[in-house]
N, C-alpha and C positions, 0 to 999 in steps of 0.2 A: 316820241309820242305820235300814235296812226290816228285817223281822225278818218271813217266811216265815209260815204259818198251820202251826200245831203245833212251832214253833222254839222254843226255850226261851232268854229273853234272858237270865236268870241263876238258879243254882242254890241248895237251901237249904244255908245254911252256912257257904256262901262270904262272902269278902268283897270290896267292891266300890262304883262306882260307885252315884249316884243316875243317875235317868230321868224326863222327862219323857216322857206318854204323849203324841203330837202326832196320830195317826189309828190308827185299827182299835180290836183288845178286845185286852185279856189277863188272863189269871186265874190266883190266886194261890193254889197249893195245899202242903197241908203234905203229905210224901211220908214214908211211916212206914216201921218197919223192915220191915215186912214188904211191902213195896212199894205197898200198897194207898193212893190222895189221897182228901184230904179239903179241898173249895173253899172256900176262907175267905174269898174278895174276887173282883169284878172290877173290874177298872179303868180307866177310860172317858177319851176325852181330854180333856187339860188334866190330869191329875192325874201329880204327881212320887209316885213312886216309889223308893226303899220307907217309908212313912209313918212308919216306928217312927225312920228315921234323918234325918230332916227336921232336929233341932237337935245332934243327935251322932251321930259314925261306929258302926254295930252292922252285926254279920251278918247276912246274907239269913234271916228269919226262915220263909221260905216258897218252891216255886219257882216263876215267872215267865211263862208259855207264854200267846204267842200264839192266841187262837180265828180270827181275821180277818189276816187282809195288817195288817201293824202299822209304824208310823212313828214312832222313837221318838228323843228329846234326851237323847245320854250327857251328866252332868252333873256335870264332875269335883268329890270330894271336900273336897279341900283347900281351891279355889276357893271354891265352895260353903258352906263353915262358916269361912272367912277372913271371904265377904259376910257372915255374919249377926254377924261381931264392928262390923265396920266398918258398917253400914246399917241400921237399926232398920227400916226401911220393910221389909226383908225379912226381919225376926222378924214383923210383922203380915201378911205375904203365907203365911206358913208360919200360922199363927195363923188364917186364915182357910180357907187349904187346909186344916186338922183339922177346923176347924170345918165346913168341905163335907163332909166325909167323916166326922164324927162324926155329922152329922144324918141322913146319908143309911145307916148304919149303925141309931140308933136307928128310923127307920123298919122297915128290914128288920126289930128285935126288934121292934117293937109288931105288923107285918101276922103274925110268924108268932107271935102269942098271942093275937091275936084274929081273925083271918079262917076261913073255913071253907077247907077244901082247891083248893074251887072258887074261891074269891076269893084264896086266895096264887098261883096258877098263873095267873090273870086279872090281878092285882098286877103281876106279873113280867113278864108279854108285854107289859102299857102301858108299863111303866117303860123295857123292857129296847127296842122300839118309839120311844121317846123318840132313842133315841140310833142305832139302825140301823133305820128303817122299811119299809127295803127288805129285810130280812133274819128271819124269825121265827127268837127266844131256842130253838124247839125242834130248828131247824136249825143251833145253834151248841152249846149244852147235850147233855151225854147225860140222858135221864131222871135217873139217878143223881146229877149233877151238880144239875137243874135242883131235886130232893130235897134234895141240900144248903144248897139256898142258900136255901130256902123252908121248910124244915124238915115234910119229906115222906117218905116211904120210897117207893124206885121205882115198886113196883106200886101204889101210890095217883096219883100224877104221870102212868101211864100211862092208869088211868081217867080221868083228870080232864080228859089230854087228848082222847081218844075223845070224851067228853060236848062240848067244846067245841070241835069241829070242826064 
């Protein structure tokens, strides 16, 4: 299934299928009652989402929005959970997927707590370029989103991006 840039794949609070991102980039945002959004996660090709529903069905914890034109595969939850019961190899696949995401999140937390603002933004640019070498991260994420993702204020991101040019 094709999702255009800016299109929402699923909304926070809804229930539905799992998805595998085949191509593109998605952001997971938490929408607050006042309409403000918090960037929780970036989903890169090869990931299945939502992560918290890979072993048991739960409502979506955030909304998934395409940051780039994306292609996703819909995974029927009933069939997926049945395959978990029938094939232990699928559980191993889930464990590997979650381990990979956990490592990514641990690196992100480590970077947020140890790097300078310049280092945080530079690390994000390098990581992003490893998936999308032709598109700079600052053309895809707003300065506010970059700040949310690396633990900086938008104003600091603005200063760092000017300095790194």
